[in-house]
C-alpha positions in Angstrom: -102.6 -13.8 -80.7 -104.1 -11.8 -83.8 -103.0 -12.8 -87.0 -102.2 -9.2 -88.5 -100.1 -6.5 -86.6 -102.0 -3.5 -85.2 -101.7 -0.1 -86.5 -98.4 1.4 -85.0 -100.2 4.6 -84.1 -103.2 3.0 -82.3 -102.3 2.5 -78.4 -105.3 0.6 -77.5 -105.0 -1.7 -80.5 -101.3 -2.2 -79.7 -101.9 -2.9 -76.1 -104.8 -5.3 -77.0 -102.5 -7.2 -79.5 -99.6 -7.9 -76.9 -101.6 -8.4 -73.3 -102.5 -12.0 -74.2 -99.0 -12.4 -75.0 -97.9 -11.1 -71.7 -100.3 -13.5 -69.8 -99.0 -16.3 -71.6 -95.3 -15.4 -71.1 -96.3 -15.0 -67.4 -98.3 -18.1 -67.1 -102.1 -18.1 -68.0 -103.3 -20.0 -65.0 -101.9 -21.5 -61.8 -101.7 -25.1 -62.8 -98.3 -26.5 -61.6 -96.0 -27.2 -64.2 -92.2 -26.8 -64.6 -90.9 -23.3 -66.0 -89.1 -24.8 -68.7 -92.1 -26.8 -70.1 -94.2 -23.8 -69.7 -91.8 -21.5 -71.6 -91.4 -24.3 -74.5 -95.1 -24.6 -74.8 -96.1 -20.9 -75.1 -93.2 -18.8 -76.2 -92.9 -20.0 -79.7 -90.4 -17.9 -81.9 -93.4 -16.4 -83.9 -95.4 -15.4 -80.9 -92.3 -13.8 -79.3 -91.6 -11.7 -82.5 -95.1 -10.5 -82.9 -95.3 -9.0 -79.4 -91.8 -7.6 -79.8 -92.6 -6.1 -83.3 -95.8 -4.7 -82.2 -94.0 -2.8 -79.3 -91.3 -1.8 -81.5 -93.6 -0.4 -84.1 -95.5 1.4 -81.7 -92.6 3.4 -80.0 -90.6 4.0 -83.3 -93.9 5.5 -84.9 -95.0 7.7 -81.9 -91.2 8.9 -81.6 -91.1 9.8 -85.4 -94.2 11.7 -85.3 -93.1 13.6 -82.2 -90.0 14.3 -83.9 -91.8 16.1 -86.9 -93.7 18.3 -84.4 -90.8 19.0 -82.5 -88.9 20.1 -85.6 -91.7 22.7 -86.6 -92.4 24.2 -83.1 -88.9 23.6 -81.6 -90.6 23.7 -78.2 -90.5 20.2 -76.7 -87.6 18.9 -74.9 -85.4 16.0 -76.4 -86.9 13.3 -73.9 -90.3 13.6 -75.5 -88.9 12.4 -78.8 -88.8 8.9 -77.1 -92.2 7.3 -76.7 -92.9 4.3 -74.2 -94.6 5.8 -71.1 -98.2 4.7 -72.1 -97.3 1.0 -72.6 -95.0 1.1 -69.4 -98.2 2.1 -67.3 -100.3 -0.4 -69.0 -97.8 -3.1 -68.4 -97.4 -2.0 -64.8 -101.2 -2.2 -64.2 -101.4 -5.6 -65.9 -98.6 -7.0 -63.6 -100.4 -5.9 -60.5 -103.8 -7.4 -61.7 -102.1 -10.7 -62.9 -100.4 -11.0 -59.5 -103.3 -10.2 -57.5 -105.3 -13.0 -58.9 -102.8 -15.8 -58.4 -104.3 -18.4 -56.2 -103.2 -21.4 -54.0 -104.0 -24.9 -54.9 -106.1 -26.9 -52.3 -103.8 -28.1 -49.4 -101.0 -26.1 -50.7 -98.9 -24.2 -48.3 -98.3 -20.7 -48.7 -94.2 -21.3 -49.1 -94.8 -23.8 -51.8 -97.3 -21.6 -53.6 -94.9 -18.5 -53.3 -92.0 -20.5 -54.5 -93.8 -22.2 -57.4 -95.1 -18.8 -58.7 -91.9 -17.0 -58.1 -90.0 -19.5 -60.2 -92.5 -19.1 -63.0 -92.8 -15.5 -62.7 -89.1 -14.8 -62.7 -88.7 -16.9 -66.0 -91.4 -14.9 -67.6 -89.8 -11.6 -66.3 -87.0 -12.3 -68.2 -88.7 -13.0 -71.4 -90.7 -9.9 -70.9 -87.6 -7.9 -70.5 -86.4 -9.2 -73.9 -89.7 -8.5 -75.8 -89.5 -4.9 -74.4 -86.0 -4.7 -75.2 -86.4 -1.6 -77.5 -88.1 0.4 -74.9 -85.7 -0.6 -72.2 -82.8 0.6 -74.4 -84.4 3.9 -75.5 -87.3 5.1 -73.5 -86.4 3.7 -69.9 -82.6 4.6 -70.2 -83.4 8.1 -71.2 -85.9 8.6 -68.3 -83.7 7.2 -65.8 -80.9 9.5 -67.2 -83.2 12.4 -66.7 -83.4 11.6 -63.0 -86.9 9.6 -63.1 -85.7 6.7 -60.6 -89.2 5.3 -60.5 -88.7 4.1 -63.9 -87.1 0.7 -64.2 -86.2 -1.7 -67.2 -88.9 -4.4 -67.4 -87.4 -7.1 -65.5 -86.8 -5.0 -62.5 -90.4 -3.7 -62.9 -91.6 -7.1 -62.7 -89.7 -7.9 -59.5 -90.9 -4.4 -57.9 -94.3 -5.3 -58.6 -93.8 -8.7 -57.3 -92.5 -7.3 -54.0 -95.5 -4.7 -53.8 -98.3 -7.2 -54.4 -97.1 -10.6 -53.4 -94.1 -10.2 -51.1 -94.9 -7.1 -48.7 -98.5 -8.3 -48.2 -97.4 -11.8 -47.0 -93.9 -11.6 -45.8 -94.6 -12.4 -42.2 -96.6 -15.8 -43.2 -93.7 -16.5 -45.7 -90.9 -16.1 -42.9 -92.9 -18.2 -40.6 -93.2 -21.0 -42.9 -89.5 -20.9 -43.7 -88.7 -21.2 -40.1 -90.9 -23.9 -39.6 -89.2 -26.0 -42.3 -85.8 -25.0 -40.8 -86.8 -26.0 -37.4 -88.0 -29.5 -38.7 -84.5 -29.7 -40.6 -82.7 -29.0 -37.2 -84.8 -31.4 -35.5 -83.6 -34.1 -37.8 -86.5 -34.5 -40.2 -85.5 -35.3 -43.8 -87.1 -32.4 -45.5 -86.1 -31.1 -48.9 -84.4 -27.6 -48.9 -85.7 -26.6 -52.3 -88.4 -24.3 -51.5 -86.6 -22.7 -48.5 -83.7 -22.0 -50.6 -85.7 -20.5 -53.4 -87.6 -18.5 -51.1 -84.7 -17.1 -49.3 -83.0 -16.2 -52.7 -86.0 -14.4 -53.5 -85.5 -11.9 -50.4 -82.0 -11.1 -52.1 -83.5 -10.7 -55.4 -86.1 -8.1 -54.0 -83.5 -6.1 -52.6 -83.5 -3.6 -55.4 -81.9 0.0 -55.1 -84.0 2.4 -57.2 -81.0 4.8 -57.4 -78.5 2.1 -58.7 -80.0 -1.0 -60.3 -76.7 -2.6 -60.5 -75.8 -2.1 -56.6 -76.3 -5.2 -54.4 -78.9 -4.2 -51.9 -79.5 -6.7 -49.1 -81.8 -4.4 -47.3 -85.0 -6.8 -47.8 -83.2 -9.8 -47.1 -81.6 -8.5 -43.7 -84.9 -6.6 -42.5 -87.3 -9.1 -43.5 -85.2 -12.7 -43.2 -81.9 -12.1 -41.5 -83.0 -10.5 -38.4 -86.0 -12.7 -37.6 -83.7 -15.6 -38.5 -81.1 -15.0 -36.1 -83.5 -14.2 -33.3 -85.1 -17.6 -33.9 -82.0 -19.3 -34.0 -80.9 -17.9 -30.8 -84.0 -19.0 -29.1 -83.8 -22.4 -30.8 -80.1 -23.1 -29.7 -80.8 -21.6 -26.3 -83.5 -24.0 -25.6 -81.6 -26.9 -27.2 -78.4 -26.4 -25.1 -80.2 -25.8 -21.7 -82.3 -29.0 -22.2 -79.3 -31.0 -23.4 -77.1 -30.1 -20.4 -80.0 -31.0 -18.2 -80.2 -34.3 -19.4 -76.8 -35.2 -20.8 -72.9 -34.8 -19.8 -70.9 -31.9 -20.8 -68.6 -34.1 -22.7 -71.5 -35.6 -24.9 -72.7 -31.5 -25.2 -69.2 -30.9 -26.6 -70.0 -33.2 -29.9 -73.6 -32.2 -29.8 -72.8 -28.5 -30.3 -69.9 -29.2 -32.7 -72.4 -31.1 -35.0 -75.2 -28.5 -34.8 -72.6 -25.7 -35.5 -71.6 -28.0 -38.9 -75.4 -28.3 -39.7 -75.6 -24.5 -39.7 -72.5 -23.9 -41.8 -73.8 -26.3 -44.2 -77.2 -24.2 -44.3 -75.0 -21.2 -45.0 -73.6 -22.8 -48.2 -76.9 -24.2 -49.2 -79.1 -21.2 -49.3 -78.2 -18.2 -46.8 -76.5 -15.3 -48.1 -72.9 -15.1 -47.2 -73.7 -11.7 -45.2 -75.4 -14.1 -42.8 -72.3 -16.1 -42.0 -70.7 -14.0 -39.6 -73.7 -13.1 -37.6 -74.8 -16.6 -37.5 -71.6 -17.7 -36.3 -71.6 -15.1 -33.6 -75.0 -16.1 -32.5 -74.3 -19.6 -32.4 -70.9 -18.9 -30.4 -73.0 -17.0 -27.9 -75.7 -19.5 -27.3 -73.9 -22.8 -27.6 -70.5 -21.8 -26.3 -70.0 -18.6 -24.5 -73.5 -18.9 -22.4 -71.9 -22.3 -21.1 -68.3 -21.3 -20.9 -68.2 -22.2 -17.1 -69.3 -25.8 -17.6 -67.0 -26.3 -20.9 -64.0 -25.0 -18.7 -64.8 -27.2 -15.9 -64.9 -30.1 -18.2 -61.7 -29.1 -19.7 -60.0 -30.1 -16.6 -61.5 -33.3 -16.6 -60.7 -34.0 -20.0 -57.2 -33.3 -19.2 -57.1 -35.6 -16.4 -58.3 -38.4 -18.8 -55.8 -37.3 -21.4 -58.7 -37.8 -24.0 -57.0 -35.9 -26.9 -60.1 -36.1 -29.3 -62.6 -34.8 -26.8 -59.8 -32.0 -25.9 -59.5 -31.3 -29.6 -62.9 -31.0 -30.0 -63.4 -28.7 -26.9 -60.7 -26.4 -28.1 -62.3 -26.2 -31.7 -65.6 -25.0 -30.0 -63.6 -22.6 -27.4 -61.5 -21.0 -30.3 -64.6 -19.7 -32.1 -64.7 -17.2 -29.4 -61.2 -15.7 -28.9 -62.2 -14.0 -25.8 -62.7 -17.4 -24.1 -59.2 -18.6 -25.2 -57.1 -16.5 -22.5 -59.2 -18.0 -19.9 -58.8 -21.5 -21.1 -55.1 -21.1 -21.8 -54.7 -19.8 -18.1 -56.6 -23.1 -16.8 -54.3 -25.1 -19.1 -50.9 -23.1 -17.5 -52.4 -24.1 -14.2 -53.0 -27.6 -14.6 -49.6 -28.4 -16.3 -48.0 -26.7 -13.5 -49.9 -28.4 -10.9 -49.4 -32.0 -12.8 -45.6 -31.3 -12.8 -45.3 -30.4 -9.2 -47.5 -33.4 -8.3 -45.4 -35.9 -10.5 -42.2 -34.6 -8.9 -43.7 -35.1 -5.2 -45.0 -38.6 -6.3 -41.5 -39.5 -7.4 -40.1 -38.4 -4.1 -42.6 -40.1 -2.1 -41.8 -43.4 -3.9 -38.1 -42.7 -3.4 -38.5 -42.3 0.3 -40.8 -45.2 0.4 -37.9 -47.5 -1.2 -35.4 -46.2 1.1 -37.5 -46.6 4.2 -38.0 -50.3 3.2 -34.3 -51.0 2.5 -32.8 -48.7 5.2 -31.1 -50.6 8.1 -33.0 -49.9 11.4 -29.5 -49.0 12.9 -28.9 -46.3 10.1 -31.9 -44.2 10.6 -30.1 -41.2 8.9 -30.7 -42.8 5.6 -34.4 -42.6 5.9 -34.0 -38.7 5.9 -31.9 -38.6 2.7 -34.4 -39.3 0.3 -33.8 -36.4 -1.7 -30.1 -37.2 -2.0 -31.0 -40.7 -3.2 -33.1 -39.6 -6.0 -31.0 -40.3 -9.1 -30.7 -37.5 -11.5 -31.8 -39.5 -14.6 -35.0 -40.2 -12.7 -35.6 -36.7 -11.9 -34.9 -35.3 -15.3 -36.8 -38.2 -17.2 -39.8 -37.4 -15.0 -39.6 -33.7 -16.0 -39.3 -34.7 -19.7 -42.2 -37.2 -19.3 -44.5 -34.4 -18.1 -43.4 -31.9 -20.8 -43.7 -34.5 -23.7 -47.1 -35.4 -22.5 -48.3 -32.0 -22.7 -46.2 -30.7 -25.7 -48.2 -33.5 -27.6 -51.6 -32.2 -26.4 -50.4 -28.6 -27.2 -49.5 -29.6 -30.9 -52.2 -32.1 -31.4 -55.2 -30.6 -29.7 -54.4 -27.0 -29.7 -52.4 -26.8 -32.9 -49.7 -25.2 -31.4 -51.7 -22.1 -30.8 -49.6 -19.1 -29.4 -51.8 -18.9 -26.3 -51.4 -22.5 -25.5 -47.7 -22.6 -26.3 -46.9 -19.9 -24.1 -49.0 -21.2 -21.4 -47.2 -24.5 -21.7 -43.5 -22.4 -21.6 -44.6 -20.7 -18.5 -46.1 -23.9 -16.8 -43.0 -26.0 -17.5 -40.6 -23.0 -16.3 -42.5 -22.8 -13.3 -42.6 -26.6 -12.1 -39.1 -27.5 -13.5 -37.6 -24.7 -11.3 -39.8 -24.8 -8.3 -41.0 -28.1 -7.1 -40.5 -30.1 -4.0 -36.9 -31.4 -4.7 -35.9 -28.2 -6.6 -37.0 -26.0 -3.6 -38.0 -28.0 -0.7 -40.6 -26.5 1.6 -39.0 -24.1 4.3 -36.2 -23.0 2.0 -35.3 -19.4 2.0 -36.5 -17.0 -0.6 -33.0 -16.4 -2.0 -32.4 -20.2 -2.5 -31.3 -21.3 -5.7 -33.0 -24.2 -7.6 -31.7 -27.7 -7.4 -33.0 -28.3 -11.0 -29.8 -26.9 -12.5 -27.4 -29.0 -10.5 -29.8 -32.1 -11.3 -29.6 -31.5 -14.9 -25.6 -31.0 -14.8 -25.5 -34.2 -13.2 -27.7 -35.8 -15.7 -25.4 -34.4 -18.4 -22.5 -36.1 -16.4 -24.2 -39.5 -16.5 -24.6 -38.9 -20.3 -20.9 -37.8 -21.3 -19.2 -40.0 -18.7 -17.6 -43.1 -19.6 -18.9 -46.1 -17.6 -17.3 -49.5 -17.1 -20.9 -51.0 -17.2 -23.1 -50.3 -20.0 -26.3 -49.9 -18.1 -30.1 -49.8 -19.4 -30.1 -46.5 -17.7 -27.6 -44.8 -19.6 -28.9 -46.0 -22.9 -32.2 -43.9 -22.2 -30.1 -40.8 -21.5 -30.4 -38.1 -24.4 -28.8 -34.8 -25.1 -32.3 -33.7 -26.4 -33.5 -34.0 -22.8 -30.9 -31.7 -21.5 -31.5 -29.1 -24.0 -35.3 -29.4 -23.5 -34.8 -28.9 -19.6 -32.2 -26.2 -20.1 -34.3 -23.8 -22.2 -36.6 -23.7 -19.1 -34.0 -22.9 -16.4 -34.2 -19.7 -14.8 -30.9 -20.0 -13.4 -28.8 -21.0 -16.1 -25.7 -19.8 -14.4 -26.1 -22.3 -11.9 -26.3 -25.2 -14.6 -23.1 -23.9 -15.9 -21.3 -23.8 -12.7 -22.5 -27.3 -11.9 -21.7 -28.5 -15.3 -18.1 -27.0 -15.3 -17.3 -28.7 -12.3 -18.3 -32.1 -13.6 -16.8 -31.4 -16.9 -13.6 -30.6 -15.3 -13.7 -33.8 -13.4 -14.2 -35.7 -16.9 -11.5 -34.0 -18.6 -8.6 -34.4 -15.8 -9.6 -38.1 -15.0 -10.1 -38.8 -18.9 -13.8 -40.3 -18.4 -15.5 -38.4 -21.2 -17.2 -40.9 -23.6 -15.6 -38.9 -26.5 -14.7 -35.3 -27.3 -17.1 -35.3 -30.0 -20.0 -35.9 -27.7 -18.6 -33.0 -25.4 -18.4 -30.7 -28.2 -21.9 -31.5 -29.4 -23.4 -30.5 -26.1 -21.3 -27.4 -25.8 -22.3 -26.3 -29.2 -26.0 -27.0 -28.4 -25.6 -24.9 -25.1 -24.2 -22.0 -27.1 -26.8 -22.1 -29.6 -29.5 -22.0 -27.0 -27.7 -19.2 -25.0 -24.5 -17.3 -26.3 -21.0 -17.8 -26.7 -20.3 -15.9 -23.6 -22.5 -18.4 -21.7 -20.0 -21.3 -22.9 -16.8 -19.3 -23.0 -15.2 -20.9 -19.9 -16.3 -24.3 -20.9 -14.8 -23.9 -24.4 -11.5 -22.6 -22.9 -11.3 -25.8 -20.7 -11.6 -28.1 -23.7 -9.0 -25.9 -25.3 -6.6 -26.3 -22.3 -7.0 -30.1 -22.6 -5.9 -30.0 -26.2 -3.0 -27.7 -25.5 -1.9 -29.9 -22.6 -1.8 -32.9 -24.8 0.4 -30.8 -27.2 2.6 -29.9 -24.4 2.8 -33.4 -23.2 4.3 -34.6 -26.5 6.9 -31.6 -26.5 7.8 -32.8 -23.3 8.2 -36.4 -24.1 10.2 -35.4 -27.2 12.3 -33.3 -24.9 13.2 -35.8 -22.2 14.0 -38.4 -24.8 17.1 -36.5 -25.9 18.4 -35.9 -22.4 21.6 -38.1 -21.6 20.4 -39.9 -18.5 16.9 -40.5 -20.0 15.3 -43.8 -18.9 11.7 -44.8 -18.3 12.6 -45.6 -14.6 13.8 -42.0 -14.3 11.2 -40.3 -16.2 8.1 -42.3 -15.6 4.8 -41.9 -17.7 3.6 -38.3 -17.0 0.7 -36.3 -18.3 0.5 -32.7 -17.1 -2.7 -30.5 -17.5 -1.9 -26.7 -17.6 -5.2 -25.0 -16.9 -6.2 -21.5 -16.8 -6.7 -20.5 -13.4 -9.6 -18.3 -14.0 -11.6 -20.6 -16.2 -11.4 -24.0 -14.2 -13.5 -24.6 -11.0 -10.3 -25.6 -8.9 -9.2 -23.2 -6.4 -5.5 -22.9 -5.6 -4.6 -24.0 -2.2 -0.8 -24.0 -1.1 0.1 -27.4 0.4 3.4 -28.1 2.2 4.2 -31.5 0.8 7.6 -33.1 -0.3 7.1 -34.6 -3.8 8.6 -38.0 -4.2 12.1 -38.4 -5.6 10.8 -40.7 -8.2 8.9 -37.7 -9.6 11.3 -35.0 -9.1 12.9 -35.0 -12.6 9.7 -35.0 -14.5 8.4 -32.2 -12.4 11.5 -30.1 -13.0 11.7 -30.7 -16.6 8.4 -29.8 -17.3 8.7 -26.6 -15.3 11.7 -25.7 -17.3 10.2 -26.4 -20.6 6.9 -24.4 -19.9 9.0 -21.5 -18.4 11.3 -21.4 -21.6 8.0 -21.7 -23.8 5.8 -19.1 -21.9 8.2 -16.3 -20.4 6.4 -14.7 -17.5 4.0 -17.3 -17.0 3.8 -19.2 -13.3 2.8 -22.7 -12.7 0.8 -23.3 -9.8 0.7 -27.0 -8.8 -2.7 -28.4 -7.4 -1.4 -31.4 -5.8 -4.7 -32.5 -4.2 -6.0 -33.1 -7.5 -3.2 -35.4 -8.8 -3.5 -38.9 -9.3 -1.7 -41.9 -11.0 -1.4 -45.6 -11.4 1.2 -47.7 -9.4 2.4 -51.4 -10.2 2.8 -53.3 -6.8 4.2 -56.9 -6.9 3.1 -57.6 -3.4 1.0 -60.6 -4.0 1.7 -64.3 -3.7 4.5 -65.7 -5.9 3.3 -66.3 -9.4 0.3 -64.0 -9.2 0.6 -60.8 -11.5 1.2 -57.3 -10.0 -1.4 -55.3 -8.8 -2.4 -52.0 -10.5 -3.4 -49.3 -7.9 -5.1 -46.0 -8.8 -4.1 -43.5 -6.1 -4.1 -39.9 -5.2 -0.4 -38.3 -5.4 -0.5 -38.1 -1.6 -1.5 -42.0 -1.6 1.3 -42.6 -3.8 3.9 -40.5 -1.7 2.8 -42.6 1.4 2.9 -46.2 -0.6 6.3 -45.2 -2.0 7.8 -45.1 1.6 6.9 -48.9 2.0 9.5 -49.8 -0.6 12.2 -48.9 2.3 10.3 -50.2 5.2 7.2 -52.3 5.7 6.2 -50.6 8.8 5.9 -46.9 9.5 4.5 -44.5 12.5 2.5 -41.6 11.6 5.1 -39.6 12.7 7.3 -40.9 10.1 5.0 -40.6 7.6 4.6 -37.0 8.3 8.6 -36.4 8.6 8.9 -38.0 5.0 6.2 -36.3 3.3 5.5 -33.0 5.2 1.7 -33.7 4.9 -0.7 -32.5 7.5 -2.4 -35.4 9.6 -5.9 -34.8 7.8 -4.2 -35.5 4.3 -2.4 -38.6 5.8 -5.5 -39.9 7.4 -7.8 -39.3 4.4 -5.2 -41.1 2.3 -4.8 -44.1 4.6 -8.5 -44.9 5.1 -9.0 -46.7 1.9 -5.7 -48.6 2.3 -7.1 -49.7 5.7 -10.5 -50.6 4.4 -9.2 -52.6 1.7 -6.6 -54.1 4.0 -3.7 -53.2 2.1 -2.3 -51.4 5.3 -2.7 -52.7 8.8 -3.2 -50.1 11.6 -2.0 -50.6 15.3 -3.8 -49.7 17.3 -7.0 -49.7 15.1 -9.7 -47.1 15.3 -10.5 -43.8 13.9 -9.1 -42.0 16.9 -5.6 -43.6 16.3 -5.2 -42.1 13.0 -4.2 -38.6 14.5 -1.7 -40.2 17.1 2.0 -39.8 16.1 2.9 -43.2 17.3 0.2 -45.3 15.3 2.1 -48.0 13.4 1.0 -48.8 9.9 2.2 -51.8 8.3 2.1 -52.9 4.6 0.1 -56.4 4.3 2.6 -58.6 2.5 1.6 -60.8 0.7 -1.6 -58.7 -0.2 -4.8 -60.8 -1.3 -7.5 -59.2 -3.4 -10.0 -60.5 -5.8 -9.4 -57.9 -8.4 -6.0 -56.9 -10.0 -6.9 -53.5 -10.4 -8.2 -51.5 -7.5 -9.2 -47.8 -7.4 -8.0 -46.4 -3.9 -8.3 -42.8 -5.0 -12.2 -43.0 -5.3 -12.3 -43.7 -1.3 -10.4 -40.5 -0.6 -12.7 -37.9 1.4 -11.9 -34.4 2.0 -13.0 -34.7 5.7 -12.7 -38.1 7.8 -15.6 -39.3 9.7 -14.9 -39.5 13.6 -12.0 -36.9 13.2 -12.1 -33.3 14.2 -9.8 -32.7 11.3 -10.0 -30.2 8.3 -8.0 -30.6 5.2 -5.7 -27.7 5.9 -2.2 -26.6 5.2 0.8 -27.4 6.8 2.1 -30.1 8.9 0.3 -29.2 12.3 -1.5 -32.0 14.0 -4.5 -30.1 14.2 -6.1 -31.5 17.0 -9.6 -29.9 16.6 -12.7 -30.2 18.3 -14.8 -32.2 15.9 -17.8 -34.2 17.0 -17.5 -36.9 14.3 -20.2 -35.3 11.9 -17.9 -35.2 9.0 -19.7 -37.5 6.9 -19.9 -37.9 2.9 -23.4 -35.7 3.4 -21.7 -33.1 5.4 -19.2 -32.9 2.6 -21.6 -32.7 -0.1 -23.4 -29.9 2.0 -20.1 -28.3 2.2 -19.5 -28.6 -1.5 -23.0 -27.1 -2.1 -22.4 -24.2 -0.1 -19.3 -23.4 -1.7 -20.9 -23.4 -5.1 -23.7 -21.3 -3.7 -21.2 -18.7 -2.6 -19.5 -19.0 -5.9 -22.7 -18.4 -7.7 -23.7 -15.4 -5.4 -20.2 -14.0 -6.1 -20.4 -14.3 -10.0 -23.9 -12.9 -10.0 -22.6 -9.9 -8.0 -19.8 -9.4 -10.3 -22.3 -9.8 -13.5 -24.7 -7.3 -12.0 -22.4 -4.6 -11.2 -21.0 -5.0 -15.0 -24.7 -4.6 -16.0 -25.1 -1.4 -13.9 -22.0 0.1 -15.1 -22.8 -0.6 -18.8 -26.3 0.8 -18.2 -25.0 4.0 -16.2 -22.2 4.5 -18.9 -24.7 4.7 -21.6 -27.4 6.7 -19.7 -25.4 8.8 -17.5 -28.4 9.4 -15.2 -31.3 7.0 -14.7 -34.2 6.5 -12.1 -33.7 3.4 -9.5 -36.9 1.8 -10.8 -35.6 1.9 -14.5 -32.2 0.6 -13.4 -33.5 -2.3 -11.6 -35.6 -3.3 -14.4 -33.1 -3.0 -17.2 -30.7 -5.1 -14.8 -33.3 -7.9 -14.5 -33.9 -7.7 -18.2 -30.3 -8.0 -19.0 -29.6 -10.9 -16.8 -32.6 -13.0 -17.3 -30.8 -15.2 -19.6 -28.4 -16.1 -17.2 -30.4 -16.0 -13.9 -33.4 -14.7 -12.3 -31.9 -11.6 -10.4 -33.5 -10.7 -7.1 -33.9 -7.1 -6.3 -32.0 -7.6 -3.1 -28.9 -8.6 -5.2 -29.2 -5.5 -7.4 -29.4 -3.1 -4.5 -26.4 -4.6 -3.0 -24.6 -4.3 -6.4 -25.5 -0.8 -6.5 -24.3 0.1 -3.1 -20.9 -1.7 -4.0 -20.7 0.5 -7.0 -21.5 3.9 -4.9 -18.8 2.6 -2.4 -16.5 2.1 -5.3 -17.5 5.7 -6.5 -18.6 4.4 -9.8 -22.1 6.1 -9.5 -23.8 8.3 -6.8 -27.2 9.1 -5.7 -29.0 12.4 -7.0 -30.2 14.9 -4.4 -33.7 13.6 -4.7 -32.7 10.3 -3.8 -34.8 8.7 -6.7 -32.1 8.4 -9.5 -28.3 7.8 -9.8 -25.7 9.4 -11.9 -22.5 7.9 -13.3 -19.1 9.2 -12.0 -16.4 7.0 -13.5 
């Protein structure tokens, strides 16, 4: 640098003074050294101030001279008052010459040369920008405000010159060498990413918008780097994935693809612009995942078979990167869960049949065909729960409870829980109701019913299991019907574990469905509470009667039940109540009639049972306690007068039918309390058959439940449990077994279900028609299905039948076109 500053009015002298300083700021030669050391070495405060002052003096002096001229002539524009164009042009030329003379070192790659000189040049450009600060603030700013967008601040001028001289001419070679380094990194070579990082950042820095220097412009980055980078990436990973799958397994590919994607995500963080993130992700998804989706989906089923949750989770992590692949994967998951559930139930049935075949007696082949009936409800429900819990864990841990997979699991569970080999056996009619609601109701009964023996099986039962399966039932009304029947038996026989347990299950059923759904069950529980209160009132009332005694009024527990709520159908039976119970019977009716005027009590004699104390054992032995039905009690009380009675005499005293007497006596005969002469089932229907009380009676147990042995139909007798006292010599063929009784009960429940569904659908149709007045047939059917889905899966045939019934009852009529209905009522 010169020792004295040049004259401020001499352009050449000023430029000759500052040019050496410019070269020092930019770097006089190409010797490699750090930018920081270079700046410390050449940019002394004195030198920097000399360059700045020389430029400042020139611009100020020339501007002042131009200002005096303009004041005298008043002809030049205001922009000409500011000077700097000559210096700007010389600097631009100097920069081009400087950059064109830069040379690589021996054996130096172009990438390293480019990065080394870029780093040094950009540091120098910043200092030059400060040195020309006065010109930037006045002349450059004024020129750009006048619309001259080809004029830039000095730092931007340096970058634009670099782009023109160094970048544009060598961009292809630069990109090629950058890609080579990235390839080596992708292949696992430990190569520094510093040069690559700096080079790619230069693409972003050179994206300058002449119209707005502050606006981010990625055109250079996108056109010259991003597009070739993405094309190269697609080609690289297409080649990688194809070669990998040719030589390795799909399971190994899952982890390899995941690792490659992580590497590329790291690369984005290290040196790629954020703009590339989405595009790179899409490219990787296409070549690594979508293009091989068929192989990945095939492996998905294999991974589910092995229950390898880590691999399933990894595969899901890959597939969810392309959301268009998830529906198909969820569909495959739904099909797999459904198939697995069906197979597990079929396997359970096969094991049950195998056990029965092994243990069945050769002389009782009918047992071999009863496998479905031998399958315990707890085994069936637990198997359903086992399948559900297996896949709910996979859905939670592997799929993060994603909505598509949660829905797929729900659909699959609803399918195999309601339709499987046990629920709807092969060959069942289309209108058949699933047996799962019945099995779940029986499972509930096992849970809530008090057992004399605490078994390991009962300890594994859970109310949570009930609710888990319940939410998937399509025929919830069938469950309610079966549950209510078993609930009624628990209440009447007093076998519930506790009232709190019953209420807990009822509340959970109500929460899952509705108050209407549990309305009858809740009313049944209320009836039992009111009956207990009535029992206390009755006990207090009889104690104040003059002729009260425990013998005259034996312990008596009445249940007053609402006829429409309980699953008991009233059947009038000709029957003479024993004199021992007559005072209690008449006293209760009198008390109830006085309390509830207008109500009528209907006695369900076949459901009554009680305990009798029988002192008929050997001398010194404690009396026996017999649990018997009311009909059995009536028959046994006759033996207090005579030890031997004929069938005709029993009929005369009790007024019971032959069928009721026979079904009551069979448990006595089986347990040898009563001796029959002549023996045989055929003799049970003969009037002269003699029945003698065995005294002294011998039995191992003191407490004996004869009521449990009473069947509604007697095997070997062609007798139905009818009304009256006729002998009823029917033409039965001896098929009245316990299995046929169960079938009869199932048919009765099925009929009750269909009746209730018909009533429900008719009510739905009336509500819809009342609101809409006129509605097309298809719309009416769809709305009926929607309103009934919480209770049962309404068949179109049932809906049509309900519509026809309402037309017959004149609630609605078909329109003239036959396509819609009108409300009439």
